[in-house]
Backbone atoms as SQL, in Angstrom:
CREATE TABLE atoms (id INTEGER PRIMARY KEY, chain TEXT, resi INTEGER, resn TEXT, atom TEXT, x REAL, y REAL, z REAL);
INSERT INTO atoms VALUES
  (1, 'A', 1, 'MET', 'N', 22.910, -15.799, 20.490),
  (2, 'A', 1, 'MET', 'CA', 21.394, -15.451, 20.150),
  (3, 'A', 1, 'MET', 'C', 20.779, -16.659, 20.500),
  (4, 'A', 2, 'SER', 'N', 19.464, -16.458, 21.192),
  (5, 'A', 2, 'SER', 'CA', 18.588, -17.610, 21.307),
  (6, 'A', 2, 'SER', 'C', 18.040, -18.013, 20.075),
  (7, 'A', 3, 'LYS', 'N', 17.532, -19.141, 20.149),
  (8, 'A', 3, 'LYS', 'CA', 16.578, -19.892, 19.066),
  (9, 'A', 3, 'LYS', 'C', 15.532, -18.812, 18.764),
  (10, 'A', 4, 'ASP', 'N', 14.669, -18.198, 19.731),
  (11, 'A', 4, 'ASP', 'CA', 13.806, -17.795, 19.322),
  (12, 'A', 4, 'ASP', 'C', 13.892, -16.383, 18.936),
  (13, 'A', 5, 'LYS', 'N', 15.171, -15.720, 19.180),
  (14, 'A', 5, 'LYS', 'CA', 15.492, -14.583, 18.526),
  (15, 'A', 5, 'LYS', 'C', 15.919, -14.776, 17.114),
  (16, 'A', 6, 'TYR', 'N', 16.971, -15.690, 16.673),
  (17, 'A', 6, 'TYR', 'CA', 17.299, -16.257, 15.477),
  (18, 'A', 6, 'TYR', 'C', 16.229, -16.084, 14.598),
  (19, 'A', 7, 'ASN', 'N', 14.935, -17.207, 15.056),
  (20, 'A', 7, 'ASN', 'CA', 14.045, -17.691, 14.353),
  (21, 'A', 7, 'ASN', 'C', 12.737, -16.290, 14.129),
  (22, 'A', 8, 'SER', 'N', 12.957, -15.458, 14.965),
  (23, 'A', 8, 'SER', 'CA', 12.103, -14.154, 14.687),
  (24, 'A', 8, 'SER', 'C', 12.714, -13.099, 13.660),
  (25, 'A', 9, 'GLU', 'N', 14.098, -13.144, 13.126),
  (26, 'A', 9, 'GLU', 'CA', 14.611, -12.515, 12.165),
  (27, 'A', 9, 'GLU', 'C', 13.981, -12.813, 10.904),
  (28, 'A', 10, 'PRO', 'N', 13.570, -11.722, 9.970),
  (29, 'A', 10, 'PRO', 'CA', 12.882, -12.076, 8.661),
  (30, 'A', 10, 'PRO', 'C', 13.907, -12.663, 7.873),
  (31, 'A', 11, 'ILE', 'N', 13.604, -13.563, 6.704),
  (32, 'A', 11, 'ILE', 'CA', 14.297, -14.337, 5.954),
  (33, 'A', 11, 'ILE', 'C', 13.863, -13.834, 4.328),
  (34, 'A', 12, 'TYR', 'N', 15.143, -13.914, 3.323),
  (35, 'A', 12, 'TYR', 'CA', 14.802, -13.840, 2.020),
  (36, 'A', 12, 'TYR', 'C', 14.459, -14.742, 1.353),
  (37, 'A', 13, 'PHE', 'N', 13.559, -14.851, 0.446),
  (38, 'A', 13, 'PHE', 'CA', 13.032, -16.089, -0.231),
  (39, 'A', 13, 'PHE', 'C', 12.568, -15.423, -1.482),
  (40, 'A', 14, 'CYS', 'N', 12.342, -16.880, -2.726),
  (41, 'A', 14, 'CYS', 'CA', 12.185, -16.557, -3.758),
  (42, 'A', 14, 'CYS', 'C', 10.688, -16.457, -3.781),
  (43, 'A', 15, 'GLU', 'N', 9.785, -15.378, -4.208),
  (44, 'A', 15, 'GLU', 'CA', 8.321, -15.774, -4.422),
  (45, 'A', 15, 'GLU', 'C', 7.755, -16.605, -5.585),
  (46, 'A', 16, 'GLU', 'N', 8.897, -17.064, -6.546),
  (47, 'A', 16, 'GLU', 'CA', 8.120, -18.034, -7.487),
  (48, 'A', 16, 'GLU', 'C', 8.430, -19.320, -6.866),
  (49, 'A', 17, 'CYS', 'N', 9.266, -19.617, -6.443),
  (50, 'A', 17, 'CYS', 'CA', 9.314, -21.439, -6.046),
  (51, 'A', 17, 'CYS', 'C', 9.704, -21.383, -4.505),
  (52, 'A', 18, 'PHE', 'N', 9.455, -20.406, -3.813),
  (53, 'A', 18, 'PHE', 'CA', 9.755, -20.188, -2.108),
  (54, 'A', 18, 'PHE', 'C', 11.052, -20.790, -1.682),
  (55, 'A', 19, 'SER', 'N', 12.225, -20.864, -2.758),
  (56, 'A', 19, 'SER', 'CA', 13.347, -21.273, -2.003),
  (57, 'A', 19, 'SER', 'C', 14.010, -20.232, -1.341),
  (58, 'A', 20, 'PRO', 'N', 14.874, -20.535, -0.280),
  (59, 'A', 20, 'PRO', 'CA', 15.442, -19.769, 0.507),
  (60, 'A', 20, 'PRO', 'C', 16.888, -19.508, 0.028),
  (61, 'A', 21, 'ALA', 'N', 17.393, -20.012, -1.286),
  (62, 'A', 21, 'ALA', 'CA', 18.663, -20.006, -1.527),
  (63, 'A', 21, 'ALA', 'C', 18.864, -18.595, -2.508),
  (64, 'A', 22, 'ILE', 'N', 18.954, -17.537, -1.792),
  (65, 'A', 22, 'ILE', 'CA', 19.293, -16.256, -2.781),
  (66, 'A', 22, 'ILE', 'C', 20.514, -15.840, -2.524),
  (67, 'A', 23, 'ILE', 'N', 20.966, -15.587, -3.808),
  (68, 'A', 23, 'ILE', 'CA', 22.404, -15.140, -4.415),
  (69, 'A', 23, 'ILE', 'C', 22.452, -13.697, -4.638),
  (70, 'A', 24, 'TRP', 'N', 23.770, -13.424, -4.690),
  (71, 'A', 24, 'TRP', 'CA', 23.803, -11.793, -5.089),
  (72, 'A', 24, 'TRP', 'C', 24.268, -11.799, -6.342),
  (73, 'A', 25, 'ASP', 'N', 23.526, -11.472, -7.806),
  (74, 'A', 25, 'ASP', 'CA', 24.114, -11.686, -8.859),
  (75, 'A', 25, 'ASP', 'C', 25.206, -10.339, -9.417),
  (76, 'A', 26, 'LYS', 'N', 26.322, -10.329, -9.254),
  (77, 'A', 26, 'LYS', 'CA', 27.141, -9.234, -9.436),
  (78, 'A', 26, 'LYS', 'C', 26.871, -8.682, -10.934),
  (79, 'A', 27, 'GLU', 'N', 26.627, -9.235, -11.920),
  (80, 'A', 27, 'GLU', 'CA', 26.474, -8.592, -13.105),
  (81, 'A', 27, 'GLU', 'C', 25.197, -7.817, -13.515),
  (82, 'A', 28, 'GLU', 'N', 24.193, -8.622, -12.807),
  (83, 'A', 28, 'GLU', 'CA', 22.695, -8.078, -12.853),
  (84, 'A', 28, 'GLU', 'C', 22.561, -6.939, -11.754),
  (85, 'A', 29, 'GLU', 'N', 23.429, -6.942, -10.636),
  (86, 'A', 29, 'GLU', 'CA', 23.002, -6.131, -9.594),
  (87, 'A', 29, 'GLU', 'C', 21.875, -6.379, -8.950),
  (88, 'A', 30, 'CYS', 'N', 21.640, -7.665, -8.442),
  (89, 'A', 30, 'CYS', 'CA', 20.357, -7.817, -7.832),
  (90, 'A', 30, 'CYS', 'C', 20.529, -9.311, -7.161),
  (91, 'A', 31, 'ASP', 'N', 19.479, -9.720, -6.301),
  (92, 'A', 31, 'ASP', 'CA', 19.716, -10.955, -5.781),
  (93, 'A', 31, 'ASP', 'C', 18.734, -11.440, -6.939),
  (94, 'A', 32, 'VAL', 'N', 19.219, -12.988, -6.752),
  (95, 'A', 32, 'VAL', 'CA', 18.550, -14.177, -7.960),
  (96, 'A', 32, 'VAL', 'C', 18.402, -15.393, -7.098),
  (97, 'A', 33, 'CYS', 'N', 17.660, -15.997, -7.211),
  (98, 'A', 33, 'CYS', 'CA', 17.293, -17.311, -6.845),
  (99, 'A', 33, 'CYS', 'C', 17.964, -18.465, -7.153),
  (100, 'A', 34, 'LYS', 'N', 18.664, -18.961, -6.548),
  (101, 'A', 34, 'LYS', 'CA', 19.753, -20.194, -6.937),
  (102, 'A', 34, 'LYS', 'C', 19.366, -21.213, -7.364),
  (103, 'A', 35, 'ASP', 'N', 17.865, -21.597, -6.970),
  (104, 'A', 35, 'ASP', 'CA', 17.541, -22.735, -7.508),
  (105, 'A', 35, 'ASP', 'C', 16.575, -22.652, -8.675),
  (106, 'A', 36, 'CYS', 'N', 15.763, -21.362, -8.632),
  (107, 'A', 36, 'CYS', 'CA', 15.212, -21.140, -10.423),
  (108, 'A', 36, 'CYS', 'C', 15.460, -20.147, -10.908),
  (109, 'A', 37, 'GLY', 'N', 16.384, -19.308, -10.532),
  (110, 'A', 37, 'GLY', 'CA', 16.606, -18.160, -11.220),
  (111, 'A', 37, 'GLY', 'C', 15.570, -17.044, -11.400),
  (112, 'A', 38, 'GLY', 'N', 14.954, -16.877, -10.289),
  (113, 'A', 38, 'GLY', 'CA', 13.814, -15.817, -10.208),
  (114, 'A', 38, 'GLY', 'C', 14.542, -14.742, -9.821),
  (115, 'A', 39, 'ILE', 'N', 14.114, -13.594, -9.799),
  (116, 'A', 39, 'ILE', 'CA', 14.373, -12.227, -9.336),
  (117, 'A', 39, 'ILE', 'C', 13.506, -11.637, -8.627),
  (118, 'A', 40, 'ASN', 'N', 11.993, -12.311, -8.262),
  (119, 'A', 40, 'ASN', 'CA', 11.049, -11.747, -7.181),
  (120, 'A', 40, 'ASN', 'C', 11.516, -12.362, -5.734),
  (121, 'A', 41, 'ILE', 'N', 12.451, -11.583, -5.407),
  (122, 'A', 41, 'ILE', 'CA', 12.907, -11.831, -3.677),
  (123, 'A', 41, 'ILE', 'C', 12.064, -11.073, -2.958),
  (124, 'A', 42, 'VAL', 'N', 11.296, -11.794, -2.105),
  (125, 'A', 42, 'VAL', 'CA', 10.712, -11.126, -0.987),
  (126, 'A', 42, 'VAL', 'C', 11.486, -11.459, 0.409),
  (127, 'A', 43, 'ARG', 'N', 11.036, -10.324, 1.353),
  (128, 'A', 43, 'ARG', 'CA', 11.375, -10.422, 2.895),
  (129, 'A', 43, 'ARG', 'C', 10.192, -10.619, 3.681),
  (130, 'A', 44, 'GLY', 'N', 10.287, -12.092, 4.618),
  (131, 'A', 44, 'GLY', 'CA', 9.201, -12.166, 5.367),
  (132, 'A', 44, 'GLY', 'C', 9.409, -13.041, 6.439),
  (133, 'A', 45, 'SER', 'N', 8.929, -13.360, 7.398),
  (134, 'A', 45, 'SER', 'CA', 9.206, -13.856, 8.420),
  (135, 'A', 45, 'SER', 'C', 9.211, -15.408, 8.622),
  (136, 'A', 46, 'LEU', 'N', 9.958, -16.094, 9.146),
  (137, 'A', 46, 'LEU', 'CA', 10.406, -17.642, 8.915),
  (138, 'A', 46, 'LEU', 'C', 8.797, -18.465, 9.191),
  (139, 'A', 47, 'GLU', 'N', 7.769, -17.879, 9.907),
  (140, 'A', 47, 'GLU', 'CA', 6.752, -18.276, 9.820),
  (141, 'A', 47, 'GLU', 'C', 5.803, -18.347, 8.588),
  (142, 'A', 48, 'VAL', 'N', 5.642, -17.237, 7.989),
  (143, 'A', 48, 'VAL', 'CA', 5.224, -16.764, 6.650),
  (144, 'A', 48, 'VAL', 'C', 5.682, -17.853, 5.787),
  (145, 'A', 49, 'TRP', 'N', 7.187, -17.673, 5.651),
  (146, 'A', 49, 'TRP', 'CA', 7.455, -18.715, 4.552),
  (147, 'A', 49, 'TRP', 'C', 7.262, -19.947, 4.690),
  (148, 'A', 50, 'GLU', 'N', 7.369, -20.475, 5.851),
  (149, 'A', 50, 'GLU', 'CA', 7.255, -21.869, 6.296),
  (150, 'A', 50, 'GLU', 'C', 5.895, -22.462, 5.622),
  (151, 'A', 51, 'ASP', 'N', 4.938, -21.491, 6.282),
  (152, 'A', 51, 'ASP', 'CA', 3.334, -21.662, 5.552),
  (153, 'A', 51, 'ASP', 'C', 3.302, -21.633, 4.252),
  (154, 'A', 52, 'LYS', 'N', 4.182, -20.599, 3.475),
  (155, 'A', 52, 'LYS', 'CA', 3.684, -20.602, 1.904),
  (156, 'A', 52, 'LYS', 'C', 4.346, -21.587, 1.380),
  (157, 'A', 53, 'PHE', 'N', 5.558, -22.232, 1.791),
  (158, 'A', 53, 'PHE', 'CA', 6.318, -23.084, 1.163),
  (159, 'A', 53, 'PHE', 'C', 5.495, -24.854, 1.462),
  (160, 'A', 54, 'THR', 'N', 5.102, -24.963, 2.377),
  (161, 'A', 54, 'THR', 'CA', 4.460, -26.057, 3.005),
  (162, 'A', 54, 'THR', 'C', 2.917, -26.174, 2.153),
  (163, 'A', 55, 'ASN', 'N', 2.263, -24.956, 1.963),
  (164, 'A', 55, 'ASN', 'CA', 1.152, -24.983, 1.062),
  (165, 'A', 55, 'ASN', 'C', 1.553, -25.484, -0.374),
  (166, 'A', 56, 'GLN', 'N', 2.419, -25.110, -1.046),
  (167, 'A', 56, 'GLN', 'CA', 3.041, -25.227, -2.231),
  (168, 'A', 56, 'GLN', 'C', 3.007, -26.369, -2.385),
  (169, 'A', 57, 'TYR', 'N', 4.193, -27.242, -1.597),
  (170, 'A', 57, 'TYR', 'CA', 5.004, -28.404, -1.717),
  (171, 'A', 57, 'TYR', 'C', 4.161, -29.625, -0.872),
  (172, 'A', 58, 'GLY', 'N', 3.773, -29.173, 0.030),
  (173, 'A', 58, 'GLY', 'CA', 3.264, -29.991, 1.251),
  (174, 'A', 58, 'GLY', 'C', 4.083, -30.887, 2.188),
  (175, 'A', 59, 'LYS', 'N', 5.157, -30.315, 2.235),
  (176, 'A', 59, 'LYS', 'CA', 6.213, -30.635, 3.405),
  (177, 'A', 59, 'LYS', 'C', 7.222, -29.599, 3.532),
  (178, 'A', 60, 'LEU', 'N', 7.799, -29.927, 4.570),
  (179, 'A', 60, 'LEU', 'CA', 8.812, -28.480, 5.051),
  (180, 'A', 60, 'LEU', 'C', 10.229, -28.755, 4.154),
  (181, 'A', 61, 'TYR', 'N', 10.660, -27.769, 3.820),
  (182, 'A', 61, 'TYR', 'CA', 11.849, -27.553, 2.841),
  (183, 'A', 61, 'TYR', 'C', 12.950, -28.261, 3.480),
  (184, 'A', 62, 'LEU', 'N', 13.153, -28.025, 4.790),
  (185, 'A', 62, 'LEU', 'CA', 14.173, -29.288, 5.380),
  (186, 'A', 62, 'LEU', 'C', 14.319, -30.455, 5.336),
  (187, 'A', 63, 'HIS', 'N', 12.805, -30.732, 4.776),
  (188, 'A', 63, 'HIS', 'CA', 12.845, -32.392, 4.749),
  (189, 'A', 63, 'HIS', 'C', 13.003, -32.851, 3.266),
  (190, 'A', 64, 'ILE', 'N', 13.393, -31.871, 2.493),
  (191, 'A', 64, 'ILE', 'CA', 13.304, -32.277, 1.024),
  (192, 'A', 64, 'ILE', 'C', 14.995, -32.181, 0.433),
  (193, 'A', 65, 'PRO', 'N', 15.288, -33.318, 0.374),
  (194, 'A', 65, 'PRO', 'CA', 16.870, -33.246, -0.212),
  (195, 'A', 65, 'PRO', 'C', 16.838, -32.433, -1.220),
  (196, 'A', 66, 'ASN', 'N', 18.072, -31.795, -1.364),
  (197, 'A', 66, 'ASN', 'CA', 17.987, -30.533, -2.173),
  (198, 'A', 66, 'ASN', 'C', 18.046, -30.755, -4.217),
  (199, 'A', 67, 'LYS', 'N', 18.701, -32.157, -4.317),
  (200, 'A', 67, 'LYS', 'CA', 18.318, -32.599, -5.634),
  (201, 'A', 67, 'LYS', 'C', 16.937, -32.967, -5.801),
  (202, 'A', 68, 'GLU', 'N', 16.206, -33.385, -4.770),
  (203, 'A', 68, 'GLU', 'CA', 14.427, -33.603, -5.132),
  (204, 'A', 68, 'GLU', 'C', 13.777, -32.133, -5.341),
  (205, 'A', 69, 'PHE', 'N', 14.244, -30.941, -4.451),
  (206, 'A', 69, 'PHE', 'CA', 13.696, -29.792, -4.623),
  (207, 'A', 69, 'PHE', 'C', 13.899, -29.469, -5.953),
  (208, 'A', 70, 'ARG', 'N', 15.257, -29.592, -6.370),
  (209, 'A', 70, 'ARG', 'CA', 15.269, -28.776, -7.698),
  (210, 'A', 70, 'ARG', 'C', 14.675, -29.232, -8.690),
  (211, 'A', 71, 'LYS', 'N', 14.177, -30.617, -8.594),
  (212, 'A', 71, 'LYS', 'CA', 13.129, -31.556, -9.690),
  (213, 'A', 71, 'LYS', 'C', 11.768, -31.043, -9.403),
  (214, 'A', 72, 'MET', 'N', 11.512, -30.574, -8.466),
  (215, 'A', 72, 'MET', 'CA', 10.099, -30.044, -7.939),
  (216, 'A', 72, 'MET', 'C', 9.756, -28.826, -8.726),
  (217, 'A', 73, 'ILE', 'N', 10.775, -27.929, -8.768),
  (218, 'A', 73, 'ILE', 'CA', 10.606, -26.662, -9.371),
  (219, 'A', 73, 'ILE', 'C', 11.151, -26.449, -10.727),
  (220, 'A', 74, 'GLU', 'N', 11.085, -27.812, -11.494),
  (221, 'A', 74, 'GLU', 'CA', 11.662, -27.692, -13.072),
  (222, 'A', 74, 'GLU', 'C', 10.463, -26.699, -13.708),
  (223, 'A', 75, 'TRP', 'N', 9.123, -26.904, -13.348),
  (224, 'A', 75, 'TRP', 'CA', 8.216, -26.005, -14.040),
  (225, 'A', 75, 'TRP', 'C', 8.107, -24.214, -14.108),
  (226, 'A', 76, 'VAL', 'N', 9.140, -24.334, -13.082),
  (227, 'A', 76, 'VAL', 'CA', 9.250, -22.620, -12.932),
  (228, 'A', 76, 'VAL', 'C', 9.705, -21.993, -13.599);
């Protein structure tokens, strides 16, 4: 798969903290954000997600260490 085709695929992310770390909760039978525990999961393009994330945090997700991101979203 080419990089352009890969990047054109929609992704799932948390609408509350914008994390793309989404997992399936077997007990609740729904998608849950691994970082903040939110259940408001949306699907969108990579570009839309990157814009929302950058507007919220001022930098790209890939440039933030995981431990630092979890500290950034403690307010959620």
